[in-house]
N, C-alpha and C positions, 0 to 999 in steps of 0.2 A: 522414462522420468519426463513429467509435466513439463513443457518451454515457459517459463517465468523470465526470459529475455524482454516480455513488452512491461514487467512490473518497476516499480521504482524501489527505492532504496529508503526504509526507513524502520524505525524502530519496533523491533517486535520484541514481546514478552511472552512465557510462560510460566504458567506454575503447575505440576503434577505433585500427584502425591501416592502413596502407600503403606498398608498395613501390615506389620508383623505380629502375627498372635502366637505367646509364648504358652508351654501348659504347667508348668508351676511356680510360685514365687520366687523361687532360689535361682531359677533363669535370671529374672530381671534383676536379684541382689547380684548375681554376678557380673550381669551387664553395669548396673551402678560401681560397683567394689575395683573393675577393672580386672577382676577373677577369670575372666574367660580362657583357656588354654591357648587358643590362638590368639589372644590379643587382645588391643583397645577395640570392641566393636564398633562404635561410631567413627574411631579417628581410619581405623581400616576401609570402611562400607562407604566412608565420605571419600575418602582418595579413589575405590571403584569406581565409584559412580560419576565423579567428576572426569574419569578416564574413559565412561560410557559413553558420557555427553559430546563429548569431541571426537569419539569414533563412531556414533549413530550411524553416517554415511557409509562405511565401511561393512556394518553390516546389516543395515536396512534396505535392498537395493533399488528402489525408488525416492532414497532420502538423497538432497544436493547436498554436497559440502559446503558448509557455512563456517563464517568467524565466529568463533562465542566470545562474545566481550565480556561477559560477566556468567558467573554460576555461582550459586550458593546452594547447600545439601543440609537440610536443618532436623536433627532427628531426637525426638525425645519419648519419655517412657507414660505411657497415659493409663492408667488402671494395668490389663493383663496386656496392654499390644503397646509395643512402638510404632510412632508415627514417623513417615518420612514427609518431607517437604522438600519438593526443589524446583527453583527459581532459575530460569534461564532468559538471558538478554543479548540479542544479536542486532547489529543494523545491517539489513541485506533486503534481499527481496524477496523471502517466502519466511515463512514463520519457525518456531523452536517448538511446537508441540511435543512432536515424536522425541526430540532431544532429551524434553522434561521428562517425557514418559521413561524412554529409555535409562534415563539416568535413575529415576525412583524403581525403577524394575532391578536393576543390577545391583545398586543399592541393598535394595530388601532381599535381594539373592546372596549378596556376599556377607550379609547377615545370618540367613540362615544356614548357611554353608559354617561357617564359624561357632553358630550354637546348636547345631546337630550334636556332636557330640557330647551334648552335657543334656542335651532335652531331644527326644525323639517325637515330641507333638509339635515341634514350632513350623506353623502354617503362614503362607505371605496368603495376605488379602486383597480386596480391590485395589488396582494400580488405574488411575484414571486421572484424567484434565479437571483442572479444578478452573483454571482462568486461562484465556489466550487474549495479546494485547498486539494492534499493529494494521497495517498493510489496509487492502480498502475495505476490507469487511467491516472496516471501525468504524468506516464513513458510512455505511449502509443509511443511517438516519438524514444524510442530506438527498436521500431520493422522496419522491411523493410530495417535494414543495411546489408543486404548481408551477415549476418555472415555463416560459413560452419564449421560445426562441425564434429567430429569421437568420436564415442560412443563405450567404449571397456568393458568389461565384464570380469574381472577378479574373476574365480570359477574354483576350481579341478573338483566339480560335474555337473557343467553344459557342460564344456570342454570336459568332459570325458560322456557326452551324458547319465548322469544319472538324471538328473534333466532339467527342461526348465528355460530358461531364464524368467524372471519376470521384475528385478529392469532393464535392460536397453533397455525393450519396455516400463517401465514406463517414462524414461527419457526422452526419443524419442518423446513421447505424450506431456510431458512437454513443448520440443523444440519446437514442433510444433505450440503450441499456442502462441508462439513470431516469429512463421515464421524465425528461425532459421532451415536453409537447412543442413540434416545430409546425407553427404557423405560417409561417411565411419561407419561399423558396423562390429565388430570383438571380437568375443569369447577366449579370453586365458585361460591356467591353472596359480593358483596362484605361479609362480615360477618368481624371480626377472629377471630372464634372458629374459623371455618374457615379462614382464613388461617394461625394460628398453629398447628394440626392438622396443617397438613397441610408447616411448616418442619418441626416436631417429627418428624411421619413421615418424611419423605423424607429429611433431612440423619442420622437413624439410620439407613438403611441404606446397609451397605458397596455396594450396586450402584450407588447415586447418587453421582455426584461432581456433578453442574453440577445447581443447581435453579434456572429462571426462571417467575417471574412476568409475566404480562402484565395490566393491568388496576391499574385503583383507584391509580394515581399521580400524577393532577391533582387539582384544588382544589374539586370538587364535594363536596356534605355526605357522598357515601357512599364516595366515595374515601380506603380509609385502610390500605391496602398498606403503606405506608413508614415509619408509627408503628409497625405490626401487627411488622412485621419486625424493624425498626431496635434494639429491645430485645432481639432475639434473637441477634443477630449475636456472635461470638467478637472479631471482630476484623474494622470495616469499613475497607472501601478506597475513599477518596474519590475518587479520581483516576480508577476507570471513569466512574463517572456523569458528572464534569465534562466529561469524553472523551466520552460519546453526548448531554449537552446542545450541547458546542459544536458537534457533527457537525450538529444537528437546528436549531442557531439560523442556520448558514449558508445554512438548507434553508426557513427559516419562521419568523420572532420569537415563535409561541406555544412554542417549544422549551423556553422559559427558565421555563416555568410548570410543567414537569415536575419531581415530588418524587422521582424514581427513586431507591432506593439500595443498593448493594451491597457485600457484605463474605464474611466466612468463618464458619461454622458447623462446627464439628470440622473435616473433611476436604470440607467440600461447599462449593462456590462457591454463593451465590445473589443473586441479579440481579434487578432489578424491574423492567420494561419498561413504556411506555404500552400504554393497550387499545385504541387506535386501529392499524388493520392498516398505517398507512404509519410509524405514530411505534413502531410494535414493528419492522418490514421495518429503517425506518434505525438504529436502534439496532444491531439486528444488524450492519449493514454498518460501523457505527463501533468495531464492539467485536473482532469475530472475523477473524479467527483470534487475534489478538494477547490476549485473555485465556485462550486456553489455554496461553499459557505458563506459566499457573500450574501445571500439571498438569505440563508440560517439570520445574519446579524441585522437584515433590514426587517426581518419578522420578530426581532428581538425576542431569539430561540440562542439556546445556551450549547455548546458543546465541550462535554468535560474531557475529552481525548487528550 
């Protein structure tokens, strides 16, 4: 099974469909008039399809068990075919496409089983995914926006050369995944003056849209990044770091101790990330590509998700 622990919970939706073709008008009339010997075709197949949706992970080895929070199966006669549509919703870390397709397949197979005593020519047609929504793939339109970033590492030890930077490099790797251009990379000590100077310098550059600090968000005496940056912000965005802490808290109880802040200074988005490599990487996973929506808004672009 794929590792989905880095993904966030989001609303996942999928619609799948299947078709069932009969060989005679009499079969369709038996379905309509509820004269099929094995019972009501639509109701029996619907029940089987719902069970299949919920049991998908039991029969498809690589599917993750997930909480199904909505499922609907709609069947209707169209010409010489029965058309089946299955819709599934869940709030989870992975999608529900296979669940929807499994539901469609079992619904169709149940219909086949019920109809074969009266129609030897019944055939199951195409089973396919019609639509999916949710997850990071929904936000692919947030890449390629031409966002330019500066990454600032706040660390006494890295600045002094006694330790190598890992967190800043992890941030740059994550930014690269979303086609954010890193135009500046700087290492500074945990000093308010140095942090303030970096904010003023890079937020005044028209070439820097996104300014990321890593380090100094904890509770040691030298951790001064949040209290230095917060007064410099024109508009704080509390929800950004609330989302990051929630994401981190699901993975380690120490995430609640991070004091990171986020906000705008002029047209520059400023984010403060933990100094640990894992903390920085997890914060990036929690926030990107979603925070890039700020730049879509700035460019007057819509997102209809």
